[in-house]
C-alpha positions in Angstrom: -108.6 2.1 10.1 -105.8 -0.2 9.0 -104.2 2.6 6.9 -104.5 5.1 9.7 -102.8 2.7 12.2 -100.1 1.7 9.7 -99.3 5.4 9.0 -99.1 6.2 12.7 -96.9 3.1 13.4 -94.5 3.8 10.5 -94.2 7.4 11.6 -93.4 6.4 15.2 -90.8 3.9 14.0 -89.3 6.1 11.3 -85.8 7.2 11.4 -85.0 9.6 8.5 -88.2 9.5 6.6 -91.6 11.2 6.8 -94.8 9.1 6.6 -98.1 10.9 6.0 -101.5 9.8 4.7 -103.2 12.1 2.1 -106.6 12.5 0.5 -106.6 13.6 -3.1 -110.0 15.3 -2.6 -113.1 14.7 -4.9 -111.5 14.4 -8.3 -113.2 14.3 -11.7 -112.2 10.8 -12.7 -114.2 7.7 -13.7 -114.6 7.0 -9.9 -115.2 10.6 -8.8 -117.6 11.4 -11.6 -118.1 14.5 -13.7 -119.5 16.6 -10.8 -116.4 16.4 -8.7 -114.9 19.8 -7.8 -111.2 19.1 -8.7 -109.4 18.3 -11.9 -106.8 15.6 -11.7 -104.1 18.3 -12.3 -105.4 20.5 -9.4 -105.3 17.5 -7.1 -101.8 16.4 -8.0 -100.5 19.9 -7.9 -101.8 20.3 -4.3 -100.5 16.9 -3.2 -97.1 17.6 -4.6 -97.0 20.9 -2.7 -98.0 19.1 0.6 -95.2 16.6 0.0 -92.7 19.3 -0.7 -93.6 21.1 2.5 -93.7 18.0 4.8 -91.3 18.1 7.7 -90.6 15.4 10.3 -93.0 17.2 12.7 -96.0 16.3 10.5 -95.0 12.6 10.2 -98.0 10.4 11.2 -100.6 13.0 10.2 -103.4 12.9 7.6 -103.7 15.7 5.1 -106.2 16.9 2.4 -104.7 17.7 -1.0 -104.7 21.4 -0.1 -102.6 21.0 3.0 -105.3 21.2 5.6 -105.0 18.5 8.2 -107.8 15.9 8.5 -108.6 14.5 11.9 -108.1 10.8 12.3 
């Protein structure tokens, strides 16, 4: 909840930068475990694409690594 509110607040106050929150998905790491559906490389590629496509209109929103928007 705190991250959500901080993202929304920063986006509302921002002047010249874009503030979004992003989920990396379920990634095969020590934390995600061997059954996770994404490799670290797939997750990072997706997140970089989301960042590259971000516009001021999406500031304050929450996205999945694949660009789909997640509801707060």
